[in-house]
C-alpha positions as CSV (number, residue, x, y, z in Angstrom):
1,X,0.0,0.0,0.0
2,X,1.5,3.3,-1.0
3,X,1.0,6.4,1.1
4,X,0.6,9.0,-1.6
5,X,-0.1,8.0,-5.2
6,X,1.7,10.1,-7.9
7,X,-0.3,12.6,-9.8
8,X,0.1,13.2,-13.6
9,X,-0.7,16.3,-15.5
10,X,-4.0,16.5,-17.5
11,X,-3.2,17.2,-21.1
12,X,-5.0,20.0,-22.8
13,X,-7.3,19.0,-25.7
14,X,-6.4,20.1,-29.2
15,X,-9.1,22.1,-31.0
16,X,-9.4,19.7,-34.0
17,X,-7.1,16.7,-33.9
18,X,-5.8,15.9,-37.3
19,X,-5.8,12.2,-36.5
20,X,-7.8,10.2,-34.0
21,X,-5.9,9.7,-30.7
22,X,-5.3,6.1,-29.8
23,X,-8.6,4.8,-28.4
24,X,-9.1,4.4,-24.7
25,X,-10.3,1.2,-23.2
26,X,-12.8,3.2,-21.1
27,X,-14.0,6.8,-21.1
28,X,-16.0,7.9,-18.1
29,X,-18.4,10.9,-18.2
30,X,-19.1,12.6,-14.9
31,X,-16.7,12.4,-11.9
32,X,-18.8,11.8,-8.8
33,X,-18.2,9.1,-6.3
34,X,-19.4,6.4,-8.8
35,X,-17.0,7.1,-11.6
36,X,-14.2,8.2,-9.2
37,X,-14.5,4.7,-7.7
38,X,-14.4,3.2,-11.2
39,X,-11.4,5.2,-12.2
40,X,-9.5,4.3,-9.0
41,X,-10.2,0.5,-9.4
42,X,-9.4,0.7,-13.1
43,X,-6.0,2.1,-12.2
44,X,-5.3,-1.1,-10.3
45,X,-6.3,-3.6,-13.0
46,X,-3.3,-5.9,-13.8
47,X,-1.8,-5.1,-17.1
48,X,-3.4,-1.6,-17.1
49,X,-6.3,0.0,-18.8
50,X,-6.2,3.2,-20.8
51,X,-8.8,5.4,-19.3
52,X,-10.0,9.0,-19.4
53,X,-12.7,10.5,-17.2
54,X,-14.4,13.9,-18.0
55,X,-16.2,16.3,-15.6
56,X,-17.6,19.7,-16.4
57,X,-16.9,21.2,-12.9
58,X,-13.4,22.6,-12.4
59,X,-12.7,20.3,-9.4
60,X,-14.3,17.4,-7.5
61,X,-17.3,18.5,-5.5
62,X,-19.7,16.4,-3.5
63,X,-22.8,18.3,-2.3
64,X,-20.7,21.2,-1.0
65,X,-23.8,23.2,0.0
66,X,-25.0,20.5,2.4
67,X,-21.9,19.7,4.5
68,X,-23.1,21.2,7.7
69,X,-21.4,20.7,11.0
70,X,-21.9,17.5,12.9
71,X,-23.2,15.6,9.9
72,X,-21.9,12.1,9.2
73,X,-22.2,9.5,6.4
74,X,-25.0,7.1,6.9
75,X,-22.8,4.3,5.6
76,X,-19.7,3.1,7.5
77,X,-16.2,4.2,6.4
78,X,-15.5,0.9,4.7
79,X,-18.0,1.8,2.0
80,X,-15.4,4.2,0.5
81,X,-14.5,4.3,-3.2
82,X,-12.6,1.0,-3.3
83,X,-12.3,-1.0,0.0
84,X,-15.3,-3.4,-0.4
85,X,-13.8,-4.5,-3.7
86,X,-10.1,-4.1,-3.0
87,X,-9.0,-3.4,0.6
88,X,-5.4,-3.3,-0.6
89,X,-6.0,-0.4,-2.9
90,X,-3.9,2.8,-2.5
91,X,-7.0,4.8,-2.9
92,X,-8.7,3.6,0.3
93,X,-10.0,5.9,3.0
94,X,-7.6,4.3,5.5
95,X,-4.6,5.1,3.2
96,X,-5.9,8.7,2.9
97,X,-5.7,8.9,6.7
98,X,-2.3,7.3,6.6
99,X,-1.0,9.9,4.1
100,X,-2.3,12.7,6.4
101,X,-0.8,11.1,9.5
102,X,-4.2,10.7,11.0
103,X,-4.6,6.9,11.1
104,X,-3.9,6.4,14.8
105,X,-6.1,9.3,15.9
106,X,-8.9,7.9,13.8
107,X,-8.4,4.5,15.4
108,X,-8.6,6.1,18.9
109,X,-11.7,8.1,17.9
110,X,-13.5,4.7,17.4
111,X,-15.6,6.1,14.6
112,X,-17.6,3.9,12.3
113,X,-19.4,6.7,10.6
114,X,-17.2,9.5,9.4
115,X,-18.1,13.2,8.9
116,X,-19.5,13.9,5.5
117,X,-17.0,16.8,5.1
118,X,-14.2,14.3,5.7
119,X,-15.5,12.0,3.0
120,X,-15.4,14.9,0.5
121,X,-11.9,15.6,1.6
122,X,-10.9,12.0,1.0
123,X,-12.6,11.9,-2.4
124,X,-10.9,15.2,-3.4
125,X,-7.6,13.6,-2.3
126,X,-8.2,10.7,-4.7
127,X,-9.3,13.1,-7.5
128,X,-6.2,15.3,-7.0
129,X,-3.7,12.3,-7.3
130,X,-5.4,9.8,-9.6
131,X,-4.2,10.1,-13.2
132,X,-6.6,10.3,-16.2
133,X,-9.2,12.7,-14.7
134,X,-10.0,15.7,-16.8
135,X,-11.9,18.4,-14.9
136,X,-13.3,21.5,-16.8
137,X,-14.4,19.4,-19.7
138,X,-18.0,19.3,-20.9
139,X,-18.9,16.3,-23.0
140,X,-21.3,17.3,-25.8
141,X,-22.1,14.1,-27.5
142,X,-21.4,10.4,-27.9
143,X,-21.7,8.6,-31.2
144,X,-21.0,5.1,-32.5
145,X,-18.5,4.9,-35.4
146,X,-19.2,1.6,-37.2
147,X,-16.2,2.0,-39.4
148,X,-13.8,2.3,-36.5
149,X,-15.8,0.1,-34.2
150,X,-15.4,2.8,-31.5
151,X,-17.4,5.4,-29.7
152,X,-16.6,9.0,-30.5
153,X,-16.8,11.4,-27.6
154,X,-16.9,15.2,-28.4
155,X,-16.1,17.6,-25.6
156,X,-15.4,21.3,-24.9
157,X,-12.5,22.3,-22.7
158,X,-13.7,25.1,-20.4
159,X,-11.7,28.0,-19.1
160,X,-11.9,29.1,-15.4
161,X,-15.0,31.1,-16.2
162,X,-16.9,28.2,-17.8
163,X,-16.4,29.4,-21.4
164,X,-15.3,27.1,-24.2
165,X,-11.5,27.3,-24.6
166,X,-11.0,24.5,-27.1
167,X,-12.8,21.6,-28.6
168,X,-11.7,18.0,-28.6
169,X,-12.6,14.5,-29.5
170,X,-11.6,11.1,-28.1
171,X,-12.4,7.5,-29.0
172,X,-13.3,4.7,-26.7
173,X,-14.1,1.0,-26.7
174,X,-16.3,1.4,-23.7
175,X,-18.2,4.2,-22.0
176,X,-19.2,4.7,-18.3
177,X,-21.9,7.2,-17.6
178,X,-22.4,8.7,-14.1
179,X,-24.3,11.9,-14.8
180,X,-25.3,12.2,-11.1
181,X,-28.3,14.1,-9.8
182,X,-29.7,17.7,-9.8
183,X,-31.9,19.5,-7.3
184,X,-35.6,18.9,-7.7
185,X,-38.2,21.5,-7.0
186,X,-41.9,20.3,-7.2
187,X,-44.2,22.3,-9.4
188,X,-46.2,24.1,-6.6
189,X,-43.0,25.4,-5.2
190,X,-41.4,26.8,-8.4
191,X,-43.0,30.2,-8.0
192,X,-40.9,30.7,-4.9
193,X,-37.7,30.6,-6.9
194,X,-38.9,33.8,-8.6
195,X,-38.9,35.8,-5.3
196,X,-35.4,37.2,-5.3
197,X,-36.0,39.5,-2.3
198,X,-36.9,36.5,-0.1
199,X,-34.3,33.9,0.7
200,X,-35.6,30.7,-1.0
201,X,-33.0,28.1,-1.6
202,X,-32.7,24.4,-2.3
203,X,-31.0,22.4,0.4
204,X,-28.2,21.7,-2.1
205,X,-27.2,25.4,-1.7
206,X,-27.9,25.8,2.0
207,X,-24.3,26.5,3.2
208,X,-23.8,29.1,0.5
209,X,-26.8,31.1,2.0
210,X,-26.7,30.1,5.6
211,X,-25.6,33.4,7.1
212,X,-28.3,35.3,5.2
213,X,-30.9,32.6,6.2
214,X,-30.0,32.9,9.8
215,X,-30.9,36.6,9.9
216,X,-34.5,35.8,8.8
217,X,-37.1,36.2,11.6
218,X,-39.1,33.1,10.6
219,X,-37.8,30.2,8.6
220,X,-39.6,27.2,7.0
221,X,-38.0,24.0,6.0
222,X,-39.9,21.8,3.5
223,X,-39.0,18.2,3.0
224,X,-38.7,15.0,5.1
225,X,-35.3,13.6,4.0
226,X,-31.9,13.6,5.7
227,X,-31.0,17.1,4.3
228,X,-34.2,18.7,5.7
229,X,-33.5,17.2,9.1
230,X,-29.9,18.2,9.2
231,X,-30.8,21.8,8.1
232,X,-33.6,22.1,10.7
233,X,-31.2,20.9,13.4
234,X,-28.5,23.3,12.2
235,X,-30.9,26.2,12.3
236,X,-32.3,25.2,15.6
237,X,-28.9,25.1,17.3
238,X,-28.1,28.6,16.0
239,X,-31.2,30.3,17.5
240,X,-32.0,31.5,21.0
241,X,-34.2,29.3,23.2
242,X,-37.8,30.5,23.0
243,X,-37.1,32.5,19.9
244,X,-36.6,29.7,17.4
245,X,-39.4,30.7,15.0
246,X,-38.9,27.6,12.8
247,X,-41.4,25.5,10.8
248,X,-40.6,22.1,9.4
249,X,-43.2,20.7,7.0
250,X,-43.2,17.3,5.3
251,X,-45.6,15.5,2.9
252,X,-44.8,12.1,4.5
253,X,-47.2,10.9,7.2
254,X,-44.3,10.9,9.7
255,X,-40.7,11.9,10.2
256,X,-39.7,8.5,9.0
257,X,-36.3,6.9,9.9
258,X,-34.3,5.1,7.2
259,X,-33.8,1.4,7.6
260,X,-31.1,0.9,10.2
261,X,-31.3,-2.8,11.1
262,X,-28.8,-5.3,9.9
263,X,-31.2,-7.7,8.3
264,X,-33.2,-4.9,6.7
265,X,-30.0,-3.4,5.2
266,X,-29.4,-6.7,3.4
267,X,-31.8,-5.3,0.8
268,X,-28.8,-3.2,-0.2
269,X,-26.6,-6.2,-1.0
270,X,-25.7,-7.6,-4.4
271,X,-27.8,-10.7,-3.6
272,X,-31.0,-8.5,-3.5
273,X,-29.9,-6.5,-6.6
274,X,-29.6,-9.8,-8.6
275,X,-33.0,-11.0,-7.2
276,X,-34.6,-7.7,-8.1
277,X,-33.1,-7.7,-11.6
278,X,-34.5,-11.1,-12.3
279,X,-38.1,-10.0,-11.5
280,X,-40.5,-9.1,-14.2
281,X,-40.5,-5.4,-15.1
282,X,-44.1,-4.8,-13.8
283,X,-43.1,-6.3,-10.5
284,X,-40.0,-4.2,-10.2
285,X,-42.1,-1.1,-10.9
286,X,-44.6,-2.1,-8.1
287,X,-41.7,-2.7,-5.6
288,X,-40.0,0.6,-6.0
289,X,-42.4,2.6,-3.8
290,X,-41.9,0.1,-1.0
291,X,-38.1,0.7,-1.0
292,X,-38.3,4.3,0.1
293,X,-37.4,3.5,3.7
294,X,-34.1,2.1,2.4
295,X,-32.8,5.2,0.7
296,X,-35.0,8.0,1.9
297,X,-36.1,9.1,5.3
298,X,-33.9,10.3,8.1
299,X,-31.0,8.7,10.0
300,X,-32.3,7.7,13.5
301,X,-29.3,9.5,15.2
302,X,-30.4,12.7,13.5
303,X,-33.9,12.3,14.7
304,X,-32.7,11.6,18.2
305,X,-30.5,14.7,18.1
306,X,-33.4,16.9,17.0
307,X,-35.6,15.5,19.8
308,X,-32.9,15.9,22.4
309,X,-32.3,19.6,21.4
310,X,-36.0,20.4,21.5
311,X,-36.4,18.6,24.8
312,X,-33.4,20.5,26.3
313,X,-35.1,23.8,25.3
314,X,-38.3,22.7,27.2
315,X,-36.6,21.9,30.5
316,X,-37.9,25.1,32.2
317,X,-41.5,24.5,31.3
318,X,-41.9,26.5,28.0
319,X,-42.2,24.8,24.7
320,X,-39.7,25.9,22.0
321,X,-41.2,28.2,19.3
322,X,-41.1,25.4,16.6
323,X,-43.7,23.7,14.6
324,X,-42.9,20.2,13.2
325,X,-45.9,18.9,11.1
326,X,-45.9,15.8,8.9
327,X,-48.6,15.0,6.4
328,X,-48.7,18.5,4.9
329,X,-48.4,19.3,1.2
330,X,-47.9,22.8,-0.3
331,X,-50.7,23.4,-2.7
332,X,-49.4,26.7,-4.0
333,X,-46.9,29.3,-3.0
334,X,-46.0,32.9,-3.9
335,X,-44.7,36.3,-2.8
336,X,-46.4,38.4,-0.2
337,X,-45.3,42.0,-0.6
338,X,-41.6,42.0,-1.3
339,X,-40.0,40.4,1.7
340,X,-42.2,37.5,2.6
341,X,-43.7,34.4,1.0
342,X,-47.0,32.8,1.6
343,X,-47.5,29.0,1.6
344,X,-51.0,27.5,1.0
345,X,-51.0,24.3,2.9
346,X,-53.2,21.2,3.0
347,X,-53.2,18.5,5.6
348,X,-53.6,15.1,3.8
349,X,-55.4,13.2,6.6
350,X,-57.6,16.0,7.9
351,X,-58.4,17.6,4.6
352,X,-57.9,21.0,6.2
353,X,-56.2,24.0,4.7
354,X,-54.3,26.9,6.0
355,X,-51.8,29.6,5.1
356,X,-48.3,30.2,6.4
357,X,-46.4,33.4,6.1
358,X,-42.6,33.1,6.4
359,X,-39.4,35.1,5.8
360,X,-37.3,32.4,4.3
361,X,-37.8,28.9,2.8
362,X,-35.4,26.0,2.4
363,X,-36.5,23.4,-0.1
364,X,-35.2,20.1,1.0
365,X,-37.2,18.5,-1.8
366,X,-34.6,16.0,-3.0
367,X,-32.8,15.3,-6.2
368,X,-33.5,13.7,-9.6
369,X,-31.2,11.7,-11.8
370,X,-29.8,13.9,-14.6
371,X,-31.2,12.6,-17.9
372,X,-28.9,10.9,-20.4
373,X,-31.1,11.5,-23.4
374,X,-29.1,14.5,-24.7
375,X,-25.8,12.8,-24.4
376,X,-27.1,9.6,-26.0
377,X,-29.3,11.2,-28.6
378,X,-27.1,9.9,-31.5
379,X,-27.2,6.4,-30.0
380,X,-30.9,6.3,-29.5
381,X,-31.6,4.0,-32.5
382,X,-29.3,1.4,-30.9
383,X,-30.7,1.5,-27.3
384,X,-33.2,-1.1,-26.2
385,X,-35.9,0.3,-23.9
386,X,-38.5,-1.1,-21.5
387,X,-42.2,-0.3,-21.5
388,X,-41.6,3.1,-19.9
389,X,-38.9,4.1,-22.4
390,X,-36.1,3.6,-19.9
391,X,-32.9,2.0,-21.1
392,X,-32.8,-1.7,-20.4
393,X,-29.8,-2.5,-18.3
394,X,-28.3,-6.0,-17.8
395,X,-26.7,-7.5,-14.7
396,X,-23.3,-6.0,-15.5
397,X,-24.8,-2.5,-15.4
398,X,-24.6,-2.3,-19.2
399,X,-27.2,-0.7,-21.4
400,X,-28.6,-3.3,-23.7
401,X,-27.7,-2.2,-27.3
402,X,-28.2,-3.4,-30.8
403,X,-25.8,-6.3,-31.5
404,X,-24.2,-4.2,-34.2
405,X,-22.6,-2.0,-31.5
406,X,-19.6,-4.0,-30.2
407,X,-18.7,-1.5,-27.5
408,X,-20.4,-1.2,-24.1
409,X,-22.1,1.6,-22.2
410,X,-22.1,1.1,-18.5
411,X,-24.3,3.0,-16.1
412,X,-22.9,3.8,-12.6
413,X,-26.1,5.7,-11.7
414,X,-29.7,5.8,-12.8
415,X,-30.5,2.1,-12.5
416,X,-33.0,1.7,-9.6
417,X,-35.6,0.5,-12.1
418,X,-33.3,-2.5,-12.9
419,X,-31.1,-3.0,-9.8
420,X,-33.3,-1.9,-7.0
421,X,-32.5,0.3,-4.0
422,X,-28.8,-0.7,-4.0
423,X,-28.3,1.2,-7.2
424,X,-28.3,4.5,-5.2
425,X,-26.4,3.2,-2.2
426,X,-22.8,4.2,-1.3
427,X,-22.5,0.7,0.1
428,X,-22.3,-0.8,-3.4
429,X,-20.2,1.9,-5.1
430,X,-17.0,-0.2,-5.1
431,X,-19.0,-3.4,-5.9
432,X,-20.6,-1.8,-9.0
433,X,-17.2,-0.6,-10.2
434,X,-15.8,-4.1,-9.7
435,X,-18.7,-5.7,-11.6
436,X,-18.1,-3.3,-14.5
437,X,-14.4,-3.9,-14.7
438,X,-14.7,-7.7,-14.4
439,X,-17.1,-7.6,-17.4
440,X,-15.1,-5.1,-19.4
441,X,-11.9,-7.0,-19.1
442,X,-13.5,-10.5,-19.5
443,X,-11.4,-11.5,-16.5
444,X,-11.8,-11.1,-12.7
445,X,-9.3,-8.5,-11.6
446,X,-11.6,-8.1,-8.6
447,X,-13.0,-11.5,-7.5
448,X,-16.4,-11.1,-5.9
449,X,-18.1,-13.5,-3.6
450,X,-21.1,-15.6,-4.8
451,X,-23.1,-14.8,-1.7
452,X,-23.3,-11.6,0.3
453,X,-26.5,-11.8,2.4
454,X,-27.8,-14.0,5.2
455,X,-31.3,-13.5,3.8
456,X,-32.6,-15.7,1.1
457,X,-34.5,-13.7,-1.5
458,X,-37.1,-15.8,-3.4
459,X,-37.9,-19.5,-3.3
460,X,-36.1,-20.3,-6.5
461,X,-32.4,-20.0,-6.0
462,X,-30.3,-18.8,-8.9
463,X,-26.5,-18.7,-9.1
464,X,-25.1,-15.3,-10.1
465,X,-24.6,-15.3,-13.9
466,X,-21.1,-16.1,-15.2
467,X,-20.3,-15.5,-18.8
468,X,-17.1,-17.0,-20.1
469,X,-14.9,-14.3,-21.7
470,X,-15.2,-15.9,-25.2
471,X,-19.0,-15.5,-25.0
472,X,-19.1,-11.9,-23.9
473,X,-19.7,-9.2,-26.4
474,X,-16.4,-7.5,-25.9
475,X,-13.7,-5.8,-27.9
476,X,-10.2,-7.2,-27.0
477,X,-8.3,-4.8,-24.9
478,X,-5.4,-4.5,-27.3
479,X,-3.2,-1.4,-27.3
480,X,-3.0,0.8,-30.4
């Protein structure tokens, strides 16, 4: 295990290359935790792979607007970018600590769940030292070139101001997409965004506006997930006892905790992902709403911290000036004068309605997967889709394509419809990367166990699929 991997410089793209560059074995689009994990494990494949990963942002960022104090990852530190596939990797969280001379202090701290800000520091450390990562590059399109039997990837190299500095093209035998997520604002709440005089921000940008938000007399948090809970707690701790003036509203019938039991969490294992993938499409669609407790809701420790803080403020007999109400939806919303907003509310169970005037709103309304349709527009005729027009994805996280396309497009995100709740879990990040690389190489650079759960899913037992290399639709990884 090395202490500090060596960084290499990122070459600047040429405006219009006279000749195609030698093709890469793998080109990744998007550098979040998923593709960063894939890049790190690809770096350790025996014999080496030629890879390039592109990201529009100038540096690695992981929800920087939500990294409030005292927040921790909901998954243990072993679910880093590589360890659950290769604990000897130089890109592990433990090696990051070792390189910072913090390994023994971490051991003495006895932490299983690490601060989210430290996870971002670790991931940024990997991105700063791992070769083949190209930040400040916006990928415009992906095409299949049947004459070359390669994918063509066109990109724009951006200057520090986000303007196009140069154009470039690269070729790849295989593609890995990890477009990530973007903030979601429900339709009834969109008018709030048009109220510039009133602080109305999505939770993704909370830290960037926290000081301004704290000056508001009355603040409303909308949303029942982990971000909403953490922001409510952060605001609560910053306001005087008896003068909190906070509302927390959620559509869910309760402030629901995420699954935190060991047997329950086995639904986030590869065993369940394989079971889920084998189910008929209509069954998978019906199951999805029943999985929300696995990847939505609030960590129980956060709920406990909120209750303890509220209880502490009530020790002298007065209730804190807070309102926490589940089962409420916002029907409409809009400005009231120039410095306030008005929320028109409806209680789902009671069928009652009311209005709430507030000075600031935080929309903890979640995220949605960024669509791939623009990037994949030129490949649309080749993509096989299900009844809801979603790409079909096989057990190797590969989009099912027309057989005339000999390359592979792997999805590191956006596959809950085929792989279940584990598709969005940090727990399986390294596992997904290992599955992709094992399939891409036609070998097993990262041997994976046949069984990972004590629970047996289904009555009919099926062995995980094994496709001999000679039967896989792969282009040999020869060097050009």
